[in-house]
py3Dmol code that shows the C-alpha trace and the ligand (Angstrom):
import py3Dmol

protein = """\
ATOM      1  CA  MET A   1      -2.432  13.695-168.080  1.00  0.00           C
ATOM      2  CA  SER A   2      -4.685  12.777-165.182  1.00  0.00           C
ATOM      3  CA  GLN A   3      -6.154  15.625-163.138  1.00  0.00           C
ATOM      4  CA  ALA A   4      -4.256  14.462-160.051  1.00  0.00           C
ATOM      5  CA  VAL A   5      -0.898  14.571-161.877  1.00  0.00           C
ATOM      6  CA  LEU A   6      -1.680  17.989-163.379  1.00  0.00           C
ATOM      7  CA  ILE A   7      -2.559  19.374-159.955  1.00  0.00           C
ATOM      8  CA  SER A   8       0.615  18.011-158.352  1.00  0.00           C
ATOM      9  CA  VAL A   9       2.812  19.440-161.156  1.00  0.00           C
ATOM     10  CA  LEU A  10       1.162  22.870-160.915  1.00  0.00           C
ATOM     11  CA  ASP A  11       1.409  22.748-157.154  1.00  0.00           C
ATOM     12  CA  MET A  12       5.111  21.998-157.346  1.00  0.00           C
ATOM     13  CA  ILE A  13       5.673  24.909-159.764  1.00  0.00           C
ATOM     14  CA  LYS A  14       3.748  27.218-157.419  1.00  0.00           C
ATOM     15  CA  LYS A  15       5.924  26.140-154.466  1.00  0.00           C
ATOM     16  CA  MET A  16       9.120  26.614-156.481  1.00  0.00           C
ATOM     17  CA  LEU A  17       8.017  30.136-157.437  1.00  0.00           C
ATOM     18  CA  GLN A  18       7.033  30.961-153.846  1.00  0.00           C
ATOM     19  CA  ASN A  19      10.458  29.749-152.654  1.00  0.00           C
ATOM     20  CA  ASP A  20      12.232  31.901-155.239  1.00  0.00           C
ATOM     21  CA  GLU A  21      13.898  28.827-156.718  1.00  0.00           C
ATOM     22  CA  PRO A  22      16.274  29.633-159.606  1.00  0.00           C
ATOM     23  CA  TYR A  23      14.553  30.161-162.955  1.00  0.00           C
ATOM     24  CA  ASP A  24      16.641  27.366-164.609  1.00  0.00           C
ATOM     25  CA  LYS A  25      15.544  24.863-161.975  1.00  0.00           C
ATOM     26  CA  ILE A  26      11.866  25.705-162.541  1.00  0.00           C
ATOM     27  CA  LEU A  27      12.269  25.464-166.317  1.00  0.00           C
ATOM     28  CA  ASP A  28      14.047  22.117-165.935  1.00  0.00           C
ATOM     29  CA  PHE A  29      11.197  20.811-163.771  1.00  0.00           C
ATOM     30  CA  ILE A  30       8.583  21.943-166.328  1.00  0.00           C
ATOM     31  CA  ASP A  31      10.606  20.418-169.165  1.00  0.00           C
ATOM     32  CA  LYS A  32      10.957  17.063-167.383  1.00  0.00           C
ATOM     33  CA  SER A  33       7.281  16.982-166.410  1.00  0.00           C
ATOM     34  CA  THR A  34       6.267  17.691-170.013  1.00  0.00           C
ATOM     35  CA  ARG A  35       8.529  14.947-171.357  1.00  0.00           C
ATOM     36  CA  ASP A  36       7.237  12.565-168.718  1.00  0.00           C
ATOM     37  CA  VAL A  37       3.626  13.167-169.766  1.00  0.00           C
ATOM     38  CA  GLN A  38       4.478  12.880-173.486  1.00  0.00           C
ATOM     39  CA  LEU A  39       6.248   9.568-172.887  1.00  0.00           C
ATOM     40  CA  GLN A  40       3.245   8.244-170.958  1.00  0.00           C
ATOM     41  CA  ALA A  41       1.049   9.171-173.916  1.00  0.00           C
ATOM     42  CA  LEU A  42       3.511   7.517-176.300  1.00  0.00           C
ATOM     43  CA  ARG A  43       3.492   4.333-174.200  1.00  0.00           C
ATOM     44  CA  GLU A  44      -0.304   4.227-174.456  1.00  0.00           C
ATOM     45  CA  GLN A  45      -0.155   4.719-178.235  1.00  0.00           C
ATOM     46  CA  ILE A  46       2.381   1.889-178.536  1.00  0.00           C
ATOM     47  CA  ILE A  47       0.219  -0.454-176.486  1.00  0.00           C
ATOM     48  CA  LYS A  48      -2.839   0.248-178.661  1.00  0.00           C
ATOM     49  CA  CYS A  49      -1.007   0.192-182.018  1.00  0.00           C
ATOM     50  CA  THR A  50      -2.478  -1.973-184.812  1.00  0.00           C
ATOM     51  CA  ALA A  51      -0.317  -0.612-187.643  1.00  0.00           C
ATOM     52  CA  CYS A  52       1.207  -3.899-188.820  1.00  0.00           C
ATOM     53  CA  GLU A  53       0.440  -7.589-189.073  1.00  0.00           C
ATOM     54  CA  ILE A  54       2.139  -8.659-185.828  1.00  0.00           C
ATOM     55  CA  HIS A  55       0.126  -6.312-183.615  1.00  0.00           C
ATOM     56  CA  ASN A  56      -1.935  -9.131-182.150  1.00  0.00           C
ATOM     57  CA  CYS A  57       0.253  -9.668-179.069  1.00  0.00           C
ATOM     58  CA  ASN A  58       1.176  -8.106-175.760  1.00  0.00           C
ATOM     59  CA  HIS A  59       3.023  -4.985-176.920  1.00  0.00           C
ATOM     60  CA  THR A  60       6.446  -4.311-175.388  1.00  0.00           C
ATOM     61  CA  PRO A  61       7.135  -0.604-174.977  1.00  0.00           C
ATOM     62  CA  PHE A  62      10.309   0.990-173.648  1.00  0.00           C
ATOM     63  CA  THR A  63      11.564   0.719-170.064  1.00  0.00           C
ATOM     64  CA  GLY A  64      14.039   2.467-167.772  1.00  0.00           C
ATOM     65  CA  ASN A  65      15.127   5.958-166.899  1.00  0.00           C
ATOM     66  CA  ILE A  66      13.571   8.513-169.240  1.00  0.00           C
ATOM     67  CA  TYR A  67      16.202  11.100-168.247  1.00  0.00           C
ATOM     68  CA  SER A  68      19.151   8.843-169.063  1.00  0.00           C
ATOM     69  CA  GLU A  69      22.008   9.908-171.304  1.00  0.00           C
ATOM     70  CA  ILE A  70      22.263   6.290-172.441  1.00  0.00           C
ATOM     71  CA  MET A  71      19.646   4.713-174.702  1.00  0.00           C
ATOM     72  CA  PHE A  72      19.880   1.079-175.773  1.00  0.00           C
ATOM     73  CA  VAL A  73      17.917  -0.004-178.829  1.00  0.00           C
ATOM     74  CA  GLY A  74      17.461  -3.716-179.488  1.00  0.00           C
ATOM     75  CA  GLU A  75      15.679  -5.513-182.282  1.00  0.00           C
ATOM     76  CA  GLY A  76      12.317  -6.588-180.923  1.00  0.00           C
ATOM     77  CA  PRO A  77      10.720  -8.587-178.126  1.00  0.00           C
ATOM     78  CA  GLY A  78      11.026 -12.364-177.874  1.00  0.00           C
ATOM     79  CA  THR A  79       8.702 -14.803-176.089  1.00  0.00           C
ATOM     80  CA  GLU A  80       9.552 -13.732-172.542  1.00  0.00           C
ATOM     81  CA  GLU A  81       9.512 -10.017-173.357  1.00  0.00           C
ATOM     82  CA  GLU A  82       6.101 -10.462-174.971  1.00  0.00           C
ATOM     83  CA  LYS A  83       4.788 -12.209-171.856  1.00  0.00           C
ATOM     84  CA  GLN A  84       6.009  -9.470-169.510  1.00  0.00           C
ATOM     85  CA  GLY A  85       5.699  -6.494-171.887  1.00  0.00           C
ATOM     86  CA  VAL A  86       9.260  -5.449-170.965  1.00  0.00           C
ATOM     87  CA  PRO A  87      12.365  -5.384-173.236  1.00  0.00           C
ATOM     88  CA  PHE A  88      15.368  -7.621-172.570  1.00  0.00           C
ATOM     89  CA  VAL A  89      14.026  -9.929-169.864  1.00  0.00           C
ATOM     90  CA  GLY A  90      14.454 -13.298-171.655  1.00  0.00           C
ATOM     91  CA  PRO A  91      17.712 -15.286-172.098  1.00  0.00           C
ATOM     92  CA  ALA A  92      19.381 -12.508-174.148  1.00  0.00           C
ATOM     93  CA  GLY A  93      18.153 -10.013-171.564  1.00  0.00           C
ATOM     94  CA  GLN A  94      19.844 -11.975-168.801  1.00  0.00           C
ATOM     95  CA  LEU A  95      23.191 -11.753-170.562  1.00  0.00           C
ATOM     96  CA  PHE A  96      22.515  -8.073-171.296  1.00  0.00           C
ATOM     97  CA  ASN A  97      21.737  -7.507-167.596  1.00  0.00           C
ATOM     98  CA  LYS A  98      24.931  -9.300-166.523  1.00  0.00           C
ATOM     99  CA  MET A  99      26.915  -6.889-168.683  1.00  0.00           C
ATOM    100  CA  LEU A 100      25.089  -3.865-167.237  1.00  0.00           C
ATOM    101  CA  ASP A 101      25.579  -5.123-163.665  1.00  0.00           C
ATOM    102  CA  ALA A 102      29.302  -5.633-164.225  1.00  0.00           C
ATOM    103  CA  LEU A 103      29.664  -2.168-165.759  1.00  0.00           C
ATOM    104  CA  ALA A 104      27.660  -0.557-162.948  1.00  0.00           C
ATOM    105  CA  GLN A 105      29.786  -2.258-160.305  1.00  0.00           C
ATOM    106  CA  GLN A 106      33.202  -2.014-161.916  1.00  0.00           C
ATOM    107  CA  VAL A 107      33.035   1.105-164.077  1.00  0.00           C
ATOM    108  CA  HIS A 108      30.299   3.624-163.205  1.00  0.00           C
ATOM    109  CA  PRO A 109      26.841   3.483-161.560  1.00  0.00           C
ATOM    110  CA  ARG A 110      25.348   5.153-164.679  1.00  0.00           C
ATOM    111  CA  TRP A 111      25.205   1.649-166.248  1.00  0.00           C
ATOM    112  CA  ALA A 112      22.737   0.111-163.768  1.00  0.00           C
ATOM    113  CA  ARG A 113      19.729  -1.253-165.660  1.00  0.00           C
ATOM    114  CA  GLU A 114      17.307   1.102-163.906  1.00  0.00           C
ATOM    115  CA  LYS A 115      19.502   4.090-164.828  1.00  0.00           C
ATOM    116  CA  VAL A 116      19.544   3.526-168.593  1.00  0.00           C
ATOM    117  CA  PHE A 117      16.726   3.719-171.117  1.00  0.00           C
ATOM    118  CA  ILE A 118      15.962   0.524-173.053  1.00  0.00           C
ATOM    119  CA  SER A 119      13.842   0.142-176.154  1.00  0.00           C
ATOM    120  CA  ASN A 120      13.516  -1.877-179.338  1.00  0.00           C
ATOM    121  CA  VAL A 121      13.130  -1.166-183.049  1.00  0.00           C
ATOM    122  CA  VAL A 122       9.791  -3.022-183.037  1.00  0.00           C
ATOM    123  CA  LYS A 123       7.435  -3.276-180.087  1.00  0.00           C
ATOM    124  CA  CYS A 124       5.625  -6.468-181.087  1.00  0.00           C
ATOM    125  CA  TRP A 125       6.912 -10.010-181.093  1.00  0.00           C
ATOM    126  CA  PRO A 126       8.023 -11.106-184.574  1.00  0.00           C
ATOM    127  CA  LYS A 127       6.982 -14.697-183.973  1.00  0.00           C
ATOM    128  CA  SER A 128       8.852 -17.288-186.017  1.00  0.00           C
ATOM    129  CA  ASP A 129       7.195 -19.983-188.160  1.00  0.00           C
ATOM    130  CA  ASP A 130      10.366 -22.039-187.858  1.00  0.00           C
ATOM    131  CA  PRO A 131       9.746 -24.747-185.202  1.00  0.00           C
ATOM    132  CA  HIS A 132      13.382 -24.385-184.041  1.00  0.00           C
ATOM    133  CA  ARG A 133      13.152 -20.667-183.319  1.00  0.00           C
ATOM    134  CA  THR A 134      10.654 -18.573-181.377  1.00  0.00           C
ATOM    135  CA  VAL A 135      11.543 -15.236-182.936  1.00  0.00           C
ATOM    136  CA  ARG A 136      12.566 -13.987-186.381  1.00  0.00           C
ATOM    137  CA  GLN A 137      13.964 -10.683-187.634  1.00  0.00           C
ATOM    138  CA  PRO A 138      11.291  -8.034-188.078  1.00  0.00           C
ATOM    139  CA  THR A 139      10.422  -7.270-191.708  1.00  0.00           C
ATOM    140  CA  THR A 140      11.046  -3.900-193.385  1.00  0.00           C
ATOM    141  CA  LYS A 141       7.292  -3.241-193.207  1.00  0.00           C
ATOM    142  CA  GLU A 142       7.147  -3.997-189.474  1.00  0.00           C
ATOM    143  CA  ILE A 143      10.176  -1.795-188.818  1.00  0.00           C
ATOM    144  CA  ALA A 144       8.656   1.052-190.858  1.00  0.00           C
ATOM    145  CA  ALA A 145       5.344   0.762-188.991  1.00  0.00           C
ATOM    146  CA  CYS A 146       7.138   1.207-185.652  1.00  0.00           C
ATOM    147  CA  LYS A 147       9.751   3.781-186.700  1.00  0.00           C
ATOM    148  CA  ALA A 148       7.738   6.860-185.698  1.00  0.00           C
ATOM    149  CA  PHE A 149       7.596   5.528-182.119  1.00  0.00           C
ATOM    150  CA  LEU A 150      11.362   5.104-181.968  1.00  0.00           C
ATOM    151  CA  ASP A 151      11.933   8.562-183.455  1.00  0.00           C
ATOM    152  CA  LYS A 152       9.616  10.127-180.877  1.00  0.00           C
ATOM    153  CA  GLU A 153      11.380   8.279-178.032  1.00  0.00           C
ATOM    154  CA  ILE A 154      14.753   9.628-179.202  1.00  0.00           C
ATOM    155  CA  GLU A 155      13.294  13.140-179.463  1.00  0.00           C
ATOM    156  CA  LEU A 156      11.867  13.008-175.921  1.00  0.00           C
ATOM    157  CA  ILE A 157      14.713  11.163-174.164  1.00  0.00           C
ATOM    158  CA  ARG A 158      17.448  13.269-175.823  1.00  0.00           C
ATOM    159  CA  PRO A 159      20.171  10.679-175.098  1.00  0.00           C
ATOM    160  CA  ARG A 160      23.852  11.595-175.467  1.00  0.00           C
ATOM    161  CA  VAL A 161      24.559   8.103-176.815  1.00  0.00           C
ATOM    162  CA  ILE A 162      22.371   5.541-178.546  1.00  0.00           C
ATOM    163  CA  ILE A 163      23.741   2.016-178.320  1.00  0.00           C
ATOM    164  CA  CYS A 164      22.343  -0.170-181.073  1.00  0.00           C
ATOM    165  CA  VAL A 165      22.153  -3.723-179.803  1.00  0.00           C
ATOM    166  CA  GLY A 166      22.674  -5.894-182.866  1.00  0.00           C
ATOM    167  CA  SER A 167      22.774  -5.258-186.563  1.00  0.00           C
ATOM    168  CA  VAL A 168      19.028  -4.708-187.088  1.00  0.00           C
ATOM    169  CA  ALA A 169      19.029  -1.642-184.814  1.00  0.00           C
ATOM    170  CA  ALA A 170      22.331  -0.494-186.334  1.00  0.00           C
ATOM    171  CA  SER A 171      20.993  -0.775-189.876  1.00  0.00           C
ATOM    172  CA  VAL A 172      17.883   1.214-188.916  1.00  0.00           C
ATOM    173  CA  LEU A 173      19.644   3.943-186.918  1.00  0.00           C
ATOM    174  CA  ILE A 174      23.218   4.119-188.257  1.00  0.00           C
ATOM    175  CA  HIS A 175      23.207   3.090-191.908  1.00  0.00           C
ATOM    176  CA  PRO A 176      21.410   0.429-193.943  1.00  0.00           C
ATOM    177  CA  ASN A 177      24.502  -1.619-194.879  1.00  0.00           C
ATOM    178  CA  PHE A 178      25.924  -1.780-191.378  1.00  0.00           C
ATOM    179  CA  LYS A 179      28.500  -4.584-190.936  1.00  0.00           C
ATOM    180  CA  MET A 180      28.800  -5.510-187.270  1.00  0.00           C
ATOM    181  CA  THR A 181      32.163  -7.307-187.592  1.00  0.00           C
ATOM    182  CA  GLU A 182      33.764  -4.217-189.116  1.00  0.00           C
ATOM    183  CA  GLU A 183      31.824  -1.368-187.557  1.00  0.00           C
ATOM    184  CA  HIS A 184      30.935  -2.318-183.974  1.00  0.00           C
ATOM    185  CA  GLY A 185      32.407   0.043-181.404  1.00  0.00           C
ATOM    186  CA  ARG A 186      32.746   2.909-183.896  1.00  0.00           C
ATOM    187  CA  PHE A 187      31.049   6.222-183.158  1.00  0.00           C
ATOM    188  CA  PHE A 188      28.688   7.699-185.739  1.00  0.00           C
ATOM    189  CA  GLY A 189      26.792  10.991-185.813  1.00  0.00           C
ATOM    190  CA  ASP A 190      27.138  13.860-183.460  1.00  0.00           C
ATOM    191  CA  ASP A 191      24.312  14.493-181.047  1.00  0.00           C
ATOM    192  CA  PRO A 192      23.312  11.875-180.150  1.00  0.00           C
ATOM    193  CA  LYS A 193      26.368   9.746-180.842  1.00  0.00           C
ATOM    194  CA  LEU A 194      25.509   6.296-182.153  1.00  0.00           C
ATOM    195  CA  ILE A 195      27.448   3.085-181.669  1.00  0.00           C
ATOM    196  CA  ALA A 196      26.628  -0.605-182.126  1.00  0.00           C
ATOM    197  CA  ILE A 197      27.489  -3.707-180.120  1.00  0.00           C
ATOM    198  CA  TYR A 198      26.991  -7.412-180.811  1.00  0.00           C
ATOM    199  CA  HIS A 199      23.541  -8.646-179.856  1.00  0.00           C
ATOM    200  CA  PRO A 200      23.505 -10.914-176.756  1.00  0.00           C
ATOM    201  CA  SER A 201      21.294 -13.395-178.689  1.00  0.00           C
ATOM    202  CA  TYR A 202      24.066 -13.699-181.253  1.00  0.00           C
ATOM    203  CA  ILE A 203      26.605 -14.329-178.472  1.00  0.00           C
ATOM    204  CA  LEU A 204      24.312 -16.986-176.956  1.00  0.00           C
ATOM    205  CA  ARG A 205      23.909 -18.663-180.359  1.00  0.00           C
ATOM    206  CA  ARG A 206      27.697 -18.796-180.805  1.00  0.00           C
ATOM    207  CA  GLY A 207      28.022 -20.264-177.281  1.00  0.00           C
ATOM    208  CA  GLU A 208      28.576 -17.863-174.420  1.00  0.00           C
ATOM    209  CA  GLU A 209      31.503 -19.824-172.993  1.00  0.00           C
ATOM    210  CA  THR A 210      33.152 -20.836-176.267  1.00  0.00           C
ATOM    211  CA  ASP A 211      36.342 -19.022-177.354  1.00  0.00           C
ATOM    212  CA  GLU A 212      34.270 -17.128-179.882  1.00  0.00           C
ATOM    213  CA  GLY A 213      31.577 -16.207-177.351  1.00  0.00           C
ATOM    214  CA  VAL A 214      34.168 -14.994-174.840  1.00  0.00           C
ATOM    215  CA  GLU A 215      35.857 -12.928-177.560  1.00  0.00           C
ATOM    216  CA  LEU A 216      32.489 -11.369-178.563  1.00  0.00           C
ATOM    217  CA  LYS A 217      31.780 -10.491-174.915  1.00  0.00           C
ATOM    218  CA  ILE A 218      35.217  -8.852-174.607  1.00  0.00           C
ATOM    219  CA  GLN A 219      34.472  -6.807-177.728  1.00  0.00           C
ATOM    220  CA  CYS A 220      31.101  -5.692-176.280  1.00  0.00           C
ATOM    221  CA  TRP A 221      32.768  -4.775-173.004  1.00  0.00           C
ATOM    222  CA  ASN A 222      35.438  -2.695-174.785  1.00  0.00           C
ATOM    223  CA  ASP A 223      32.810  -0.971-176.940  1.00  0.00           C
ATOM    224  CA  LEU A 224      30.825  -0.035-173.836  1.00  0.00           C
ATOM    225  CA  LEU A 225      33.992   1.200-172.124  1.00  0.00           C
ATOM    226  CA  ALA A 226      34.480   3.511-175.125  1.00  0.00           C
ATOM    227  CA  VAL A 227      30.969   4.882-174.497  1.00  0.00           C
ATOM    228  CA  ASN A 228      31.834   5.318-170.846  1.00  0.00           C
ATOM    229  CA  ASP A 229      34.994   7.285-171.808  1.00  0.00           C
ATOM    230  CA  PHE A 230      32.880   9.460-174.081  1.00  0.00           C
ATOM    231  CA  LEU A 231      30.446  10.169-171.243  1.00  0.00           C
ATOM    232  CA  GLU A 232      33.267  10.850-168.793  1.00  0.00           C
ATOM    233  CA  LYS A 233      34.320  13.681-171.100  1.00  0.00           C
ATOM    234  CA  ASN A 234      30.908  14.837-172.293  1.00  0.00           C
ATOM    235  CA  SER A 235      28.292  14.033-169.673  1.00  0.00           C
ATOM    236  CA  THR A 236      26.083  16.886-168.551  1.00  0.00           C
ATOM    237  CA  GLU A 237      24.254  14.643-166.121  1.00  0.00           C
ATOM    238  CA  THR A 238      23.687  15.940-162.605  1.00  0.00           C
ATOM    239  CA  GLN A 239      22.951  13.887-159.516  1.00  0.00           C
ATOM    240  CA  THR A 240      19.248  14.757-159.820  1.00  0.00           C
ATOM    241  CA  HIS A 241      18.913  12.543-162.931  1.00  0.00           C
ATOM    242  CA  GLY A 242      17.407   9.095-162.579  1.00  0.00           C
TER     243      GLY A 242
END
"""
ligand_1 = """\
8
LIG
N 16.207 -9.107 -178.149
C 15.982 -7.804 -178.465
O 16.503 -7.284 -179.427
N 15.171 -7.131 -177.680
C 14.594 -7.623 -176.618
O 13.865 -6.915 -175.945
C 14.856 -8.975 -176.295
C 15.670 -9.701 -177.078
"""
view = py3Dmol.view(width=600, height=400)
view.addModel(protein, "pdb")
view.setStyle({"model": 0}, {"cartoon": {"style": "trace"}})
view.addModel(ligand_1, "xyz")
view.setStyle({"model": 1}, {"stick": {}})
view.zoomTo()
view.show()
């Protein structure tokens, strides 16, 4: 933590105490500030990581609201994500963003991109050797090398729901033999709840406007509506979040 940040946090606590703010509010502020600092440190560790063979790239850490109840976990960065160092900003990201925009406008503002937390199983670009593809699935070794980062993110964010985007994330976080066609939209675990949706890259490969692509998008939409229903009943979020 920089000295300036430390001073402003301590100053804020002092003011809250002087104003006789409720004890819970002060504790909540300390808790959020601590998580904030730990996530900054984690981001720096991710950026410097050399733990596996694909580390020689522009690392792509998490993005979004660190106090969100909703955490999306994708597979790994592609070309555009690697360039910008931000998850889901390439072609798949654009489809992902369209879905979030529609949910935020039509269902609940909690779905706006800046209100959710977005990460990936691996933080480095698994570059493909295949001339027809720019990205490949991360290997078991690459996933294992990055897993501690993902675990720490989940511990610090404390989401109510983790949405696995695609079968790689689902097989890492839900169970190793995850079958998207049979198990998407199903809730697993307790706290956090886990659910998986089709990956937007998969939808793009099948043709976004084909009958199949449209059907896959409808399934994603329904799966996300199920998450929204869950949050309607279980959200503890207050207006101060995000
Ligand atoms: N696909 C992913 O799984 N993650 C990204 O960040 C981009 C594309």
